[in-house]
KOLLO-165040 format. One record per residue (C-alpha): residue in three letters; x, y, z. Coordinates in Angstrom, 3 decimals, decimal comma. Each point is the difference from the previous one (the first is absolute). Layout:
N
 code       c1       c2       c3
  Ala        X        Y        Z
...
END
This chain:
385
 code       c1       c2       c3
  Met  -22,387   10,765   -7,717
  Leu    3,032    1,610    0,994
  Ala    3,157   -1,883   -1,062
  Met    3,854    0,773   -0,689
  Asn    0,489   -0,466   -4,063
  Phe    3,781   -0,736   -1,219
  Arg    0,499    2,310   -3,287
  Gly    3,920   -0,966   -0,113
  Pro    3,087    0,264    1,694
  Phe   -0,275    2,959    2,482
  Gln   -3,456    0,658   -1,216
  Ile   -2,935   -0,812    2,484
  Arg   -3,423    1,332    0,929
  Ala   -3,087   -0,222    2,005
  Asp   -2,641   -1,116   -2,804
  Arg   -3,462    0,632    1,786
  Asn   -1,942   -2,087   -3,135
  Arg    1,620   -3,040    0,424
  Pro   -2,764   -2,892   -0,363
  Glu   -0,658   -1,898    3,277
  Pro    1,014   -3,910   -0,388
  Glu   -2,926   -2,319    0,156
  Ile    0,478   -3,896    1,028
  Lys    1,036   -1,868   -3,141
  His    0,411   -3,467    1,860
  Pro   -2,079   -1,749    2,565
  Met    3,572    0,140    2,308
  Asp    0,078    3,731   -0,476
  Ala   -0,537    2,601    2,860
  Ile   -0,411    3,574   -0,447
  Val    1,668    2,305    2,625
  Arg   -0,196    3,473    1,031
  Val    3,097    1,208    0,830
  Thr    0,694    1,799    3,409
  Arg    3,684    0,207   -0,086
  Ser    2,902   -0,905   -2,707
  Leu    3,827    1,328   -0,180
  Ile    2,494    0,883   -2,463
  Cys    2,880   -2,607   -0,002
  Gly    3,289    0,566   -1,430
  Ser   -0,802   -2,982   -2,595
  Asp   -2,568    2,401   -1,011
  Leu    2,541    2,624   -0,682
  His    1,496   -2,468   -2,433
  Leu   -3,091   -0,031   -2,124
  Tyr    0,013    3,554    0,284
  His    3,475    0,786   -1,192
  Gly   -0,317   -2,464   -2,916
  Leu    2,196   -2,848    0,874
  Val   -2,815   -3,104    0,107
  Pro   -0,558   -1,320   -3,602
  Asp   -3,707    0,284   -1,186
  Thr   -1,294    2,452    2,139
  Arg   -3,066    1,413   -2,050
  Val   -1,567    3,288   -0,134
  Gly   -3,177    0,100    2,289
  Met    0,886   -2,526    2,605
  Thr   -0,750    0,742    3,829
  Phe    3,133   -0,956    1,783
  Gly   -0,371   -0,827    3,708
  His    0,618   -3,230    1,647
  Glu    0,042    0,648    3,607
  Phe   -3,568    0,873    1,362
  Thr   -2,902   -0,596    2,499
  Gly   -3,971    0,242   -0,846
  Ile   -3,146   -1,151    0,771
  Val   -1,971   -2,738   -1,792
  Glu   -2,922    1,418   -2,303
  Ala   -0,757   -2,928   -1,777
  Val    0,898   -3,774   -0,542
  Gly   -0,251   -2,484   -2,951
  Ser   -2,287   -3,102    0,826
  Glu    2,930   -2,389    1,053
  Val    1,822    2,237    2,424
  Lys   -0,662   -1,755    3,481
  Lys    2,227    1,882    2,477
  Leu   -0,615    3,161   -0,674
  Lys   -3,208    2,329    0,155
  Val   -1,369    3,211   -0,920
  Gly    1,378    2,327    3,343
  Asp    3,233   -1,547    0,880
  His    2,655    2,442   -0,085
  Val    3,246   -2,081   -1,552
  Leu    3,745    0,475   -0,520
  Val    0,785   -1,260   -3,291
  Pro    3,398   -1,569   -0,922
  Phe    1,199    1,236   -2,936
  Asn    0,651   -3,819   -1,144
  Ile   -2,999   -0,892   -2,458
  Ala    0,245   -3,686    0,598
  Cys   -2,516   -2,821   -0,956
  Gly    0,988   -2,276    3,644
  Ser   -0,688   -3,116   -1,846
  Cys    3,254   -0,589   -3,011
  Pro    3,101   -1,795    0,883
  His    2,110    3,420    0,641
  Cys   -2,906    1,311    2,566
  Lys   -0,338   -3,648    1,662
  Gln    3,776    0,913    0,959
  Glu   -0,877    3,134    1,271
  Leu    1,681    2,205   -3,007
  Phe   -2,915    1,953   -0,184
  Gly    2,416    2,741   -2,384
  Asn    0,505   -2,565   -2,588
  Cys   -3,914   -1,255   -0,055
  His   -0,223   -2,073   -3,455
  Glu   -3,580    1,110   -0,822
  Ala   -0,313    3,655    1,036
  Asn    2,661    1,563   -2,895
  Ala   -0,372   -1,049   -3,994
  Glu    2,220    2,618   -0,741
  Ala    2,982   -1,539    1,436
  Thr    1,733   -3,278    1,439
  Ala    2,144    1,695    2,536
  Val   -2,329    1,436    2,401
  Gly   -3,411   -0,188    1,071
  Gly   -2,726    2,302    0,033
  Phe    0,651    3,687    2,048
  Phe   -2,634    2,711    0,269
  Gly    0,939    3,127   -2,107
  Tyr    3,452   -0,649   -1,088
  Ala   -0,062   -0,526   -3,885
  His   -0,713   -2,404   -2,518
  Thr    2,701   -2,093    1,045
  Gly   -1,728   -0,512    3,206
  Gly   -3,238   -0,849   -1,790
  Gly   -1,177    3,327   -0,857
  Tyr   -2,580    0,170    2,934
  Asp   -1,064    3,931    1,191
  Gly    1,125    0,763    3,824
  Gly   -0,831    1,496    2,866
  Gln    0,893    3,765   -0,496
  Ala   -3,625    0,264   -1,030
  Glu   -3,615    0,239    1,897
  Tyr   -0,747   -3,546   -0,935
  Val    1,922   -3,302   -1,090
  Arg   -1,272   -3,339   -1,606
  Val    1,871   -2,645    2,257
  Pro   -0,092   -3,700   -1,676
  Tyr    0,491   -2,654    1,539
  Ala   -1,583    1,712    3,344
  Asp   -0,270   -3,209    2,312
  Val    3,747   -0,638   -0,104
  Ser    2,359    2,897    1,033
  Pro   -2,142    3,173    1,378
  Thr    0,012   -0,225    3,925
  Val   -2,415    1,476    2,162
  Ile    1,647    2,954    2,048
  Pro    0,477   -1,282    3,673
  Glu   -2,032    1,878    2,367
  Gly    1,679    2,639    1,868
  Met    2,732    0,525   -2,955
  Asp    1,115    3,110   -0,767
  Pro   -1,462    0,312   -3,801
  Glu    3,500    1,647   -1,095
  Asn    1,646   -3,112    1,602
  Ala   -2,405   -1,990   -1,986
  Val    0,916    1,661   -3,263
  Leu    3,417   -0,685    0,614
  Leu   -0,552   -3,535    0,220
  Thr   -0,730   -0,365   -3,721
  Asp    3,202    0,286   -1,103
  Val    2,635    1,639    1,843
  Val    0,299   -1,440    3,292
  Pro   -0,260   -3,388   -1,297
  Thr    2,541    0,690   -2,649
  Gly    2,466    1,448    2,197
  Tyr   -0,416   -3,121    2,473
  Gln    0,849   -2,246   -3,325
  Ala    2,852    1,908   -0,785
  Ala    1,200   -0,712    3,384
  Glu   -1,170   -3,357    0,106
  Gln    1,788   -1,074   -3,694
  Gly    3,444    0,835    1,862
  Gly   -0,272   -2,978    1,866
  Ile    1,527    2,643    3,046
  Gln    1,677   -2,000    2,637
  Lys    0,552    1,085    3,804
  Gly    2,628    2,741    0,072
  Asp    0,161    0,489   -4,098
  Thr    1,185    3,199   -1,276
  Val   -2,602    1,316   -2,562
  Val   -0,023    2,703   -2,661
  Val   -2,963    1,321   -1,366
  Phe    0,465    2,388   -3,142
  Gly   -3,316    2,532   -0,297
  Ala   -1,570    1,842    2,781
  Gly   -3,460    0,400   -1,532
  Pro   -2,935   -1,802    1,405
  Val    1,337   -3,966   -0,335
  Gly    3,542    0,811    0,769
  Leu   -1,218    1,446    2,574
  Leu   -1,996   -2,667    1,274
  Ala    2,502   -2,698   -0,947
  Ala    2,669    1,326    2,167
  Arg   -2,456    0,265    2,922
  Phe   -1,253   -3,623   -0,233
  Ala    3,686   -1,294   -0,422
  Trp    0,143    0,621    3,712
  Phe   -3,055   -2,394    0,157
  Phe    2,220   -2,370   -1,182
  Gly    3,028    0,182    2,396
  Ala    2,509    2,337   -2,044
  Gly    2,875    1,329    2,006
  Arg    0,392    3,146   -2,300
  Val   -2,447    1,520   -2,510
  Ile    1,651    2,374   -2,362
  Val   -2,208    2,582   -2,540
  Ile    1,515    1,682   -2,967
  Asp   -1,896    2,491   -1,785
  Glu    1,092    3,467   -1,602
  Leu   -2,550    2,092    1,426
  Glu    0,487    1,407    3,400
  Tyr   -3,656    0,081    1,499
  Arg   -0,430   -3,418   -0,775
  Leu    3,248   -0,922    1,218
  Glu   -1,525    1,922    3,487
  Phe   -3,017   -1,913   -0,086
  Ala    1,587   -3,241   -0,542
  Arg    2,254    0,618    3,548
  Lys   -3,352    0,960    1,922
  Phe   -2,432   -2,714   -1,841
  Ala    2,180   -2,735   -0,558
  Phe    3,080    0,265    2,873
  Ala    2,355   -0,175   -2,839
  Glu    3,439    1,296   -1,173
  Ala   -0,884    2,196   -2,783
  Tyr    2,626    1,473   -2,370
  Asn   -0,272    2,142   -3,171
  Phe    1,817   -1,953   -3,151
  Arg    0,549    3,790   -1,458
  Glu    2,749    0,517    2,663
  Met    1,714   -3,144   -0,863
  Asp    2,693   -0,149   -2,618
  Asp   -1,320   -3,956   -0,457
  Pro   -2,903   -1,151    2,174
  Val    1,523   -3,642   -0,634
  Val    3,171    0,865    1,411
  Phe   -1,679    1,813    2,635
  Leu   -2,284   -2,955    1,437
  Lys    3,567   -2,205   -0,388
  Lys    1,680    2,228    2,411
  Ala   -3,054    0,179    2,189
  Thr   -0,342   -4,083    0,110
  Asp    3,679   -0,664    0,555
  Tyr    0,549   -0,488   -3,683
  Phe   -2,452   -3,190    0,700
  Gly   -3,223    1,342   -1,415
  Ala   -3,000   -0,112    0,993
  Asp   -2,141   -3,089    0,818
  Val   -3,146    1,076   -2,015
  Cys   -0,786    2,947   -2,406
  Ile   -3,046    0,838   -1,014
  Asp   -0,725    2,250   -2,989
  Ala   -2,837    1,755    0,739
  Val    0,400    2,419   -2,892
  Gly   -0,605   -1,854   -3,170
  Cys   -0,023    1,388   -3,706
  Asp   -0,352    3,980    0,963
  Ala    3,642   -0,131    2,065
  Thr    2,301    2,600   -0,251
  Gly    4,043    0,436    0,755
  Ser    1,333   -1,392   -3,621
  Ala    0,094    2,227   -3,003
  Phe    0,205   -2,625   -2,164
  Gln   -2,568   -2,732    1,260
  Asn   -2,424    3,455    0,087
  Ile    0,815    0,620   -3,996
  Thr   -0,607   -3,378   -1,244
  Gly   -2,969   -0,818    2,438
  Lys   -1,862    3,151    0,458
  Gly    1,005    2,431   -2,405
  Leu    0,432   -2,413   -3,466
  Leu   -2,156   -2,834    1,628
  Leu    2,600   -2,386   -1,217
  Gln   -0,575   -2,234    3,022
  Ala   -3,178   -0,328    2,278
  Gly    1,213    3,304    2,667
  Asn    2,990    0,644    1,942
  Ala    1,382   -3,026    1,873
  Thr    2,546    1,807    1,943
  Ala   -1,808   -1,281    3,659
  Phe    0,412   -3,296   -1,000
  His    3,891    0,222   -0,958
  Trp    0,603    1,429    3,057
  Ala   -1,766   -2,522    1,893
  Val    1,863   -2,820   -1,830
  Asn    3,658    1,514    0,178
  Ser   -0,762    1,289    3,978
  Val   -0,950   -3,648    1,337
  Lys    2,146   -2,426    1,023
  Lys    1,013   -3,029   -1,664
  Gly   -2,839   -2,840    0,428
  Gly   -2,470    2,764    0,879
  Ile   -3,655    0,847   -1,095
  Val   -1,309    2,674   -1,772
  Ser   -3,584    0,770    0,081
  Ile   -1,615    2,002   -2,625
  Ile   -3,488    1,827    0,575
  Gly    0,287    2,994   -2,029
  Val   -1,803   -0,206   -3,198
  Tyr    2,108   -1,199   -3,304
  Gly   -1,986   -0,311   -3,403
  Pro    0,213   -2,071   -2,803
  Pro    1,756   -0,245   -2,393
  Trp    3,643   -0,326    1,457
  Asn    2,717    1,775    2,199
  Leu    3,932    0,036    0,235
  Val    0,488   -1,929    2,761
  Pro    3,603   -1,091    1,540
  Leu   -0,594   -3,790   -0,495
  Gly    3,834   -0,709    0,436
  Ser    0,296    1,785    3,389
  Ile   -3,380   -2,433    0,881
  Met    1,606   -3,062   -0,957
  Asn    3,357    0,413    1,284
  Lys   -0,948    1,318    3,420
  Gly   -2,464   -2,701    0,466
  Leu   -2,720    2,170    0,462
  Thr   -3,971   -0,809    0,269
  Ile   -2,695    2,250   -1,501
  Arg   -3,095    0,233    0,871
  Gly   -3,184    2,036   -1,117
  Asn   -3,246    0,019   -0,353
  Gln   -3,428    2,032    0,287
  Ala   -1,237    0,007    3,187
  Ser   -2,391   -2,457    0,935
  Val   -2,702    1,926    1,743
  Lys   -2,228   -2,259    0,913
  Arg    2,470   -2,347    1,727
  Leu    1,564    2,743    1,874
  Leu   -3,397    1,168    1,565
  Pro   -0,670   -1,697    2,949
  Lys    3,518    0,748    1,131
  Met    0,271    3,461   -0,872
  Ile   -3,809    0,879    1,677
  Asp    1,400   -1,634    3,241
  His    3,148    2,203   -0,118
  Ile   -1,981    2,928   -0,246
  Met   -2,910   -0,699    2,226
  Ser    2,698   -1,145    2,627
  Gly    1,748    3,729   -0,320
  Arg    3,314   -1,608   -1,179
  Ile   -0,043    2,385   -2,880
  Asn   -2,511    2,869   -1,007
  Pro    1,076    0,395   -3,637
  Lys   -2,539    3,024   -0,493
  Glu    2,947    2,004    1,136
  Ile    1,407   -0,170   -3,348
  Ile   -3,180    1,807   -1,349
  Thr    1,401    3,701   -0,172
  His   -2,566    1,812   -2,785
  Arg   -3,460   -0,518   -0,186
  Phe   -2,072    1,261   -3,708
  Pro   -3,374    0,074   -0,511
  Leu   -0,273   -1,952   -3,743
  Glu   -0,938    2,809   -2,037
  Glu    3,626    1,485    0,834
  Ile    1,454   -3,117   -0,637
  Pro    2,338    1,580   -3,654
  Asp    1,757    2,041    3,483
  Ala    0,281   -3,155    1,784
  Tyr    1,787   -1,836   -3,041
  Arg    2,291    3,128   -0,504
  Met    1,075    0,598    3,879
  Phe    0,529   -3,561    0,143
  Ser    1,966   -0,298   -3,092
  Lys    2,249    3,223    0,791
  Lys    0,272   -1,044    3,710
  Leu   -1,250    3,361    1,624
  Asp   -0,913    0,608    2,975
  Asn    1,859   -2,888    1,928
  Ile   -2,728   -2,318   -2,084
  Ile   -0,092   -3,402    0,918
  Lys   -3,253   -1,865   -0,475
  Pro   -2,823    2,168   -1,205
  Leu   -3,739   -1,100    0,782
  Leu   -3,043    0,582   -2,265
  Ile   -3,581    0,700    1,189
  Pro   -2,649   -0,413   -2,512
  Pro   -2,868    2,273    0,396
  Arg   -2,302   -2,973    0,794
  Ala    1,817   -1,342    2,377
  Asn   -2,098    0,591    2,652
  Ala   -3,426   -0,299   -1,886
END
């Protein structure tokens, strides 16, 4: 089959000779991919920032597809179902899954203790191949995969596998109260959706910080937010303090993660020398821009083993820090309702569509932020077979 093949940092190819996946467990399903996406988190892998990203892996944790085969114990899915597949691989029965912490499943990932299993996300996420391919093996097929509702646009459906619930959880973790000022660092897809969903929780003011003018303009139109370029500021923290009458924002959301820019020191230690797990600049800005007693929500990805973080400021300001991988299965009913009711049309963030054969170009364009790209969609050659 055709699939993305990781060959090392900044090196991927479209490999036409990958073996098709097979049923390995009675709870498995095989899915023929109809749509998949490239995520900003995939760029962390592409840039070499996530430990144990092995040569030969297939990335991709956002995909939909047609069920082609099921294991003997699969009861909820049947061959021919068109499903959206959440990026969390979850058993559904461990203590964490029973708490609806599907991103922390205790059974799906033997490679790490901090997180559950994810499709296409290094061996720290369990080593599962992902959906930037024609076919995918889906474990625990009766748990998370969900039949796409009749009448839902397939491009909205594929966004439900990660980016929409992740943006929602970013806002949810902020504990936003009516009238709150919310600052979102990062105007990528997750940041845009976090900013948009902040209004759903009653925010009175939403501010987005980024460095790319086209993304800031997109934030103004899609998320109805104030949007500012940190490259035009002497100090983003001072700017945000002034913008909030020196009080600080009620909630700050780090939607950037380990691939941030804005600090030479963080860049050298985190992305050059790899002495820490990436560049934590956005998190520092969030901690220093939020009010005393405020909440910082971390939804941007940080990998192991550690980062330089401002613990003194966190403790002395009395901050609450919340973060996790989004529990897609928990949020799906609410997200489906928001889309089907017309409250949000997330496919508006998809700006580019590529055949899977052109995946090296898609990654290069997304990495370099060319042609005003926001979110790239991939279409496999067998999508409509």
